[in-house]
ZAMARGU-4260 file (C-alpha; in steps of 0.2 Angstrom, whole numbers, plus 5000, padded with zeros to 4 digits):
<rodrens>
0) 4802/5177/5183 | 4804/5173/5164 | 4818/5160/5158 | 4824/5153/5144 | 4836/5138/5137
5) 4840/5130/5121 | 4851/5117/5114 | 4861/5113/5097 | 4861/5095/5099 | 4879/5088/5103
10) 4895/5092/5100 | 4901/5078/5089 | 4919/5071/5087 | 4920/5079/5067 | 4918/5095/5074
15) 4930/5096/5088 | 4940/5112/5083 | 4941/5127/5093 | 4935/5138/5080 | 4919/5128/5078
20) 4917/5126/5099 | 4919/5145/5099 | 4907/5148/5084 | 4894/5137/5094 | 4895/5145/5108
25) 4893/5163/5103 | 4879/5157/5093 | 4870/5149/5106 | 4873/5166/5118 | 4866/5177/5103
30) 4851/5166/5101 | 4848/5164/5119 | 4848/5183/5122 | 4836/5187/5106 | 4826/5174/5113
35) 4824/5181/5130 | 4822/5200/5124 | 4807/5193/5113 | 4801/5182/5127 | 4798/5199/5138
40) 4784/5205/5126 | 4778/5188/5119 | 4771/5171/5127 | 4781/5156/5129 | 4773/5147/5113
45) 4779/5162/5103 | 4795/5162/5110 | 4799/5145/5107 | 4794/5144/5090 | 4804/5160/5086
50) 4820/5154/5097 | 4820/5138/5086 | 4818/5146/5067 | 4834/5157/5072 | 4843/5137/5078
55) 4836/5131/5061 | 4844/5148/5049 | 4859/5145/5056 | 4871/5133/5047 | 4880/5128/5063
60) 4865/5116/5068 | 4857/5100/5060 | 4839/5108/5058 | 4832/5119/5044 | 4847/5126/5034
65) 4861/5113/5037 | 4850/5098/5039 | 4859/5082/5035 | 4855/5071/5019 | 4847/5053/5020
70) 4852/5038/5012 | 4842/5043/4994 | 4849/5060/4996 | 4835/5068/5000 | 4834/5080/5015
75) 4818/5076/5026 | 4815/5085/5042 | 4804/5086/5056 | 4797/5099/5070 | 4787/5100/5085
80) 4779/5111/5097 | 4768/5109/5113 | 4759/5122/5122 | 4758/5118/5141 | 4745/5127/5146
85) 4731/5120/5133 | 4741/5103/5132 | 4740/5107/5113 | 4755/5097/5104 | 4759/5099/5084
90) 4771/5092/5072 | 4778/5090/5056 | 4788/5074/5052 | 4799/5071/5036 | 4795/5088/5028
95) 4806/5094/5013 | 4811/5110/5006 | 4803/5122/5019 | 4815/5135/5028 | 4808/5133/5043
100) 4799/5118/5050 | 4797/5123/5066 | 4786/5137/5060 | 4774/5126/5049 | 4772/5115/5066
105) 4767/5131/5074 | 4754/5135/5062 | 4747/5117/5064 | 4742/5122/5082 | 4724/5128/5077
110) 4721/5114/5065 | 4710/5098/5070 | 4723/5087/5061 | 4739/5093/5070 | 4752/5081/5065
115) 4757/5080/5048 | 4769/5069/5037 | 4777/5069/5020 | 4769/5075/5007 | 4754/5082/5017
120) 4767/5092/5029 | 4774/5100/5012 | 4754/5104/5003 | 4750/5110/5020 | 4765/5122/5020
125) 4761/5128/5003 | 4745/5131/5005 | 4749/5142/5020 | 4762/5152/5010 | 4778/5144/5014
130) 4789/5146/5000 | 4801/5131/4994 | 4818/5133/5001 | 4832/5121/4998 | 4840/5119/5015
135) 4855/5109/5009 | 4872/5117/5011 | 4889/5111/5002 | 4896/5104/5020 | 4881/5091/5021
140) 4883/5088/5001 | 4900/5082/5005 | 4897/5074/5020 | 4886/5063/5012 | 4896/5060/4997
145) 4909/5053/5007 | 4899/5044/5018 | 4903/5054/5035 | 4889/5056/5048 | 4897/5073/5053
150) 4887/5082/5067 | 4876/5065/5068 | 4866/5072/5084 | 4863/5089/5081 | 4844/5093/5084
155) 4840/5110/5091 | 4826/5115/5104 | 4819/5128/5116 | 4811/5128/5132 | 4803/5144/5139
160) 4794/5151/5155 | 4785/5168/5152 | 4779/5182/5163 | 4762/5175/5165 | 4770/5157/5171
165) 4767/5149/5155 | 4778/5137/5148 | 4781/5128/5131 | 4794/5120/5121 | 4799/5116/5104
170) 4811/5104/5094 | 4817/5103/5077 | 4829/5092/5067 | 4836/5088/5053 | 4839/5068/5054
175) 4854/5056/5059 | 4859/5058/5042 | 4860/5042/5028 | 4844/5034/5038 | 4833/5024/5028
180) 4819/5036/5021 | 4804/5037/5031 | 4812/5035/5048 | 4804/5043/5061 | 4814/5056/5072
185) 4810/5057/5091 | 4808/5077/5090 | 4791/5077/5083 | 4784/5065/5096 | 4781/5068/5114
190) 4796/5057/5119 | 4806/5073/5113 | 4796/5087/5115 | 4785/5090/5129 | 4777/5101/5142
195) 4762/5104/5153 | 4760/5117/5164 | 4772/5110/5178 | 4787/5106/5165 | 4792/5107/5146
200) 4805/5096/5141 | 4815/5097/5122 | 4828/5083/5119 | 4842/5079/5108 | 4853/5062/5104
205) 4847/5046/5095 | 4830/5046/5092 | 4827/5028/5093 | 4834/5029/5112 | 4825/5043/5116
210) 4807/5036/5110 | 4811/5018/5120 | 4814/5029/5136 | 4799/5042/5133 | 4813/5053/5140
215) 4804/5069/5137 | 4786/5064/5143 | 4793/5054/5157 | 4802/5071/5165 | 4788/5083/5164
220) 4776/5068/5171 | 4787/5065/5185 | 4789/5084/5188 | 4769/5085/5188 | 4767/5071/5201
225) 4779/5081/5214 | 4796/5076/5207 | 4809/5090/5209 | 4816/5095/5193 | 4832/5087/5196
230) 4825/5069/5202 | 4815/5069/5189 | 4831/5069/5177 | 4839/5057/5189 | 4826/5044/5188
235) 4824/5046/5170 | 4844/5044/5165 | 4846/5031/5176 | 4832/5021/5165 | 4840/5028/5150
240) 4857/5020/5156 | 4849/5001/5156 | 4846/5004/5136 | 4863/5012/5134 | 4853/5026/5128
245) 4862/5042/5121 | 4853/5057/5126 | 4852/5075/5133 | 4838/5087/5137 | 4834/5104/5143
250) 4819/5109/5154 | 4812/5122/5164 | 4798/5119/5177 | 4784/5132/5184 | 4793/5138/5199
255) 4808/5144/5187 | 4821/5131/5187 | 4831/5126/5173 | 4841/5110/5172 | 4849/5100/5158
260) 4858/5084/5159 | 4866/5071/5143 | 4871/5053/5144 | 4887/5059/5137 | 4895/5076/5141
265) 4897/5085/5125 | 4876/5095/5122 | 4877/5112/5117 | 4865/5123/5125 | 4863/5138/5133
270) 4850/5149/5145 | 4847/5166/5151 | 4838/5174/5163 | 4840/5191/5158 | 4856/5195/5170
275) 4865/5177/5169 | 4873/5167/5155 | 4874/5149/5157 | 4884/5141/5141 | 4892/5125/5137
280) 4911/5124/5140
</rodrens>
């Protein structure tokens, strides 16, 4: 019954080339398959962290290596993970110079203080053995110097359901690019990443819109209250329309149903159930 779905943010106007589209499709298929294989011998919680770390390592996405540069020339990243069984949520906000923010967030699950920001997050990562690592790539520096918001909405995420019926969700982002230093992304909040025993959701898009709509939390709570996954999405995205919100979300419920939706069609995603792929086209 194990299922997995991942996303790589939105396919923006700046990368509408066939080569990039194919590269993202192949990357998502590869990571979805690797993640599903991993899920066969690991928990949903372990798997979402593993899957998002693979997405963070791929320069095609705006998370980890390849993250956007903020207005002061610095890269700051955010990530969160949530265990649907224990209801524990942990995250890092505006962390600098680590390769995999999601792995730092996962480590924080065992701490009393589970959400850390800025220098506190970095100091914690250093104490736990995470090495300094520059996530900047030449393309991001070129975009920054030209003040072009390429790949602006490129958050990554994963939701998994394991053999035991446990659900987890993880999300990571490099920000929107050129933002005011100190801006808080939705990715490390329950608006962008939420899970319980009934459902898990990971979001991408404009963080301010996702927070204003409490998108991930609303979907999960509605499924918990008896809505079908599709109806929970439908009602939540109708509310998003009222603020002209830009968002996409992926989800899995405890029955093994997989669903995704976006307010503007270009979210990149892939799901795999052991036999069948579904990949954006």
